VMD Tcl script that draws the C-alpha trace (Angstrom):
set ca {
  {0.01 -0.58 -21.35}
  {2.99 -1.86 -18.28}
  {2.30 -1.74 -14.75}
  {1.36 1.36 -12.75}
  {5.23 1.26 -10.72}
  {7.17 0.74 -14.18}
  {5.32 3.78 -15.09}
  {6.08 5.93 -12.06}
  {10.13 4.36 -11.79}
  {10.98 4.68 -15.50}
  {14.17 3.19 -16.28}
  {14.68 3.08 -12.24}
  {12.87 0.07 -12.03}
  {15.63 -2.34 -13.56}
  {17.64 -1.07 -10.99}
  {15.64 -2.70 -8.43}
  {15.86 -7.18 -7.42}
  {14.49 -9.46 -9.94}
  {11.93 -10.61 -7.27}
  {10.71 -7.19 -6.51}
  {10.61 -6.67 -10.18}
  {8.72 -9.00 -10.91}
  {6.27 -8.38 -7.55}
  {5.92 -4.45 -8.56}
  {5.37 -5.94 -12.36}
  {1.54 -7.08 -11.69}
  {-1.19 -5.65 -13.87}
  {-3.50 -6.81 -16.62}
  {-0.35 -6.72 -18.99}
  {1.23 -10.04 -16.60}
  {-2.26 -11.78 -16.47}
  {-1.38 -12.61 -12.26}
  {-1.89 -11.51 -9.19}
  {0.05 -11.87 -6.06}
  {-0.65 -13.28 -2.84}
  {2.17 -12.49 -0.04}
  {1.84 -14.62 3.56}
  {4.12 -14.15 6.46}
  {4.79 -12.67 9.93}
  {4.71 -9.24 11.02}
  {7.30 -8.72 13.90}
  {5.87 -5.76 15.27}
  {3.46 -3.18 15.26}
  {3.90 -0.10 16.33}
  {1.79 3.32 17.33}
  {3.37 6.79 18.49}
  {2.31 7.95 21.27}
  {-1.19 7.78 23.61}
  {-2.86 10.61 21.61}
  {-2.95 9.10 17.93}
  {-5.21 6.22 19.54}
  {-8.27 7.40 18.58}
  {-6.84 8.87 15.31}
  {-6.16 5.09 14.57}
  {-9.36 4.00 15.08}
  {-11.42 6.12 13.92}
  {-9.65 5.22 10.13}
  {-10.17 1.91 11.15}
  {-13.92 2.23 10.22}
  {-12.61 2.35 6.39}
  {-9.99 0.52 6.50}
  {-7.37 2.84 7.00}
  {-4.35 2.10 9.25}
  {-4.40 -0.52 12.43}
  {-6.02 0.48 15.11}
  {-4.08 -2.21 17.47}
  {-0.68 -3.23 17.94}
  {0.93 -6.24 18.38}
  {4.15 -8.83 17.44}
  {4.45 -11.96 15.78}
  {1.39 -11.38 13.67}
  {0.36 -13.10 10.58}
  {-0.39 -11.03 7.53}
  {-1.46 -11.47 4.08}
  {-1.28 -8.83 0.81}
  {-2.86 -9.08 -2.24}
  {-2.51 -7.60 -5.56}
  {-5.02 -8.47 -7.58}
  {-5.03 -5.74 -10.80}
  {-8.07 -4.93 -11.99}
  {-9.86 -2.36 -14.19}
  {-11.96 0.69 -12.75}
  {-14.78 2.22 -13.04}
  {-12.74 4.74 -14.93}
  {-10.57 2.55 -17.21}
  {-7.65 2.62 -15.26}
  {-5.53 0.17 -14.18}
  {-5.50 -0.17 -10.54}
  {-4.11 -2.74 -8.47}
  {-5.04 -3.28 -4.96}
  {-3.08 -3.13 -2.20}
  {-5.51 -5.14 0.36}
  {-3.01 -6.27 4.19}
  {-4.89 -8.23 6.29}
  {-3.73 -8.53 10.05}
  {-4.63 -11.38 12.40}
  {-4.78 -9.86 15.65}
  {-5.69 -10.95 18.88}
  {-9.88 -10.28 19.00}
  {-9.73 -10.44 14.83}
  {-8.39 -9.88 11.87}
  {-8.05 -5.98 10.49}
  {-7.42 -4.36 7.40}
  {-5.70 -1.42 5.80}
  {-7.04 -1.00 1.95}
  {-5.13 0.30 -0.66}
  {-5.71 0.91 -4.37}
  {-3.72 1.96 -5.95}
  {-2.90 3.55 -9.99}
  {-0.66 5.45 -12.39}
  {-1.30 9.15 -12.61}
  {-0.21 10.43 -15.49}
  {-0.57 13.90 -14.49}
  {1.08 13.98 -11.31}
  {3.73 11.46 -12.63}
  {3.36 8.81 -9.66}
  {1.69 6.32 -8.64}
  {-1.84 7.25 -6.35}
  {-2.63 5.67 -3.94}
  {-6.26 5.73 -2.39}
  {-6.65 4.25 0.83}
  {-9.30 3.12 2.65}
  {-12.75 1.42 1.61}
  {-14.13 4.59 0.42}
  {-11.01 7.00 -0.98}
  {-12.01 9.26 0.66}
  {-7.92 9.89 1.11}
  {-5.21 9.96 -1.99}
  {-1.31 10.02 -1.60}
  {1.44 10.56 -3.70}
  {3.88 7.69 -3.89}
  {6.94 8.65 -5.51}
  {9.09 4.79 -5.77}
  {13.21 4.78 -6.10}
  {15.35 2.08 -6.16}
  {18.03 2.07 -3.73}
  {21.59 1.27 -4.42}
  {20.96 -2.77 -2.99}
  {18.05 -2.90 -5.07}
  {16.05 -2.32 -2.63}
  {12.36 -0.17 -3.28}
  {12.09 3.15 -1.60}
  {7.62 4.38 -1.28}
  {8.20 7.94 0.13}
  {4.42 9.87 0.31}
  {4.37 13.21 -1.05}
  {0.91 15.01 -0.55}
  {-2.04 14.22 0.58}
  {-6.07 14.94 0.16}
  {-9.40 14.39 1.38}
  {-11.72 13.76 -1.36}
  {-15.21 13.61 -0.59}
  {-18.24 14.66 -2.97}
  {-16.86 18.42 -4.41}
  {-14.79 18.86 -1.31}
  {-10.60 18.67 -2.95}
  {-8.54 19.84 0.07}
  {-5.33 19.32 0.43}
  {-4.02 17.58 4.20}
  {-2.41 20.17 6.27}
  {0.80 18.83 7.56}
  {0.36 19.93 11.12}
  {-2.77 16.72 10.98}
  {-1.01 14.58 7.85}
  {1.83 11.99 8.00}
  {4.29 10.84 5.98}
  {5.00 7.38 4.71}
  {8.21 5.72 4.21}
  {7.55 1.56 2.63}
  {10.91 0.04 2.31}
  {10.63 -3.70 1.05}
  {13.21 -5.84 0.01}
  {13.84 -9.46 -1.25}
  {16.11 -11.21 0.70}
  {17.82 -14.38 -1.12}
  {19.32 -16.27 1.91}
  {15.35 -16.34 3.72}
  {13.79 -16.15 0.18}
  {11.49 -14.25 1.45}
  {10.22 -10.48 0.36}
  {11.25 -7.91 3.94}
  {9.09 -5.28 4.13}
  {9.64 -2.09 7.01}
  {6.59 0.42 6.92}
  {6.66 4.23 9.02}
  {3.58 7.12 9.34}
  {5.40 10.08 10.40}
  {4.07 13.06 11.26}
  {6.64 16.29 11.08}
  {5.24 17.96 14.28}
  {4.10 15.01 16.94}
  {7.04 12.38 15.35}
  {6.60 9.06 14.73}
  {2.76 7.89 14.51}
  {2.28 4.36 13.18}
  {3.77 1.16 11.56}
  {4.83 -2.56 11.88}
  {7.63 -4.55 9.67}
  {7.96 -8.08 8.89}
  {8.85 -10.91 6.25}
  {6.53 -12.67 4.15}
  {6.34 -14.72 0.58}
  {4.80 -14.40 -2.57}
  {3.10 -16.44 -4.32}
  {1.66 -15.86 -8.18}
  {-1.32 -16.46 -9.39}
  {-3.22 -16.37 -12.71}
  {-5.44 -13.53 -12.61}
  {-8.35 -15.69 -14.40}
  {-8.26 -18.42 -11.26}
  {-8.24 -15.97 -8.87}
  {-10.51 -13.25 -9.73}
  {-11.53 -10.22 -7.90}
  {-13.16 -11.39 -4.94}
  {-15.66 -9.66 -2.95}
  {-14.33 -7.22 -0.75}
  {-11.31 -6.67 -2.61}
  {-12.72 -4.01 -4.97}
  {-13.74 -0.47 -2.85}
  {-17.28 0.41 -2.02}
  {-16.69 3.70 -3.56}
  {-14.10 4.86 -6.46}
  {-12.72 8.34 -7.18}
  {-13.40 9.82 -10.66}
  {-9.98 12.44 -9.27}
  {-6.58 11.66 -10.09}
}
mol new
graphics top color blue
foreach p $ca { graphics top sphere $p radius 0.5 }
foreach p [lrange $ca 0 end-1] q [lrange $ca 1 end] { graphics top cylinder $p $q radius 0.2 }
display resetview
């Protein structure tokens, strides 16, 4: 078994900056969790009509319903085996906003059927997105989303482009500053920019045996369909 990002990227994984290779090698084989702590320079939203949708998603820890600047930020990447025997890595992001913290939860697995990373969003994994990671010439990581699906009970429906969002994540390592830099944007093909954030964080690697899968990191419901 190897990390889910190595599986998805193949030989391209070796082109990443060494610090990115370590961070995205976190998995059951590595035996460690990665905790990133830093500050997001800004969290932004698109036009006013997107706010009700962001507020609705926030009920299940999907996206973030508020904007802000200089927001303390934590990301927890903890590997575990889910109820269906799949290696899973948490991508739980906590933003310390005025008025209380907000979370943006995701759990990721490798999908051999789809040859990509499958990103389950939120506390109940109702939304699933294909993620296609590639290494950029400068060693940074670019992740673009593909197809999105909504899953609830017998329903397994593709999210129409009209209401869906295309996500783009760029993560790099700043050698001079000794930190990771990240920029995330979600855009609708018709209505334009919807949501995003950008900033920097430092990573700490912790033995999985001592860190463990603390309460609240694992989703309430796990989806079997890949």
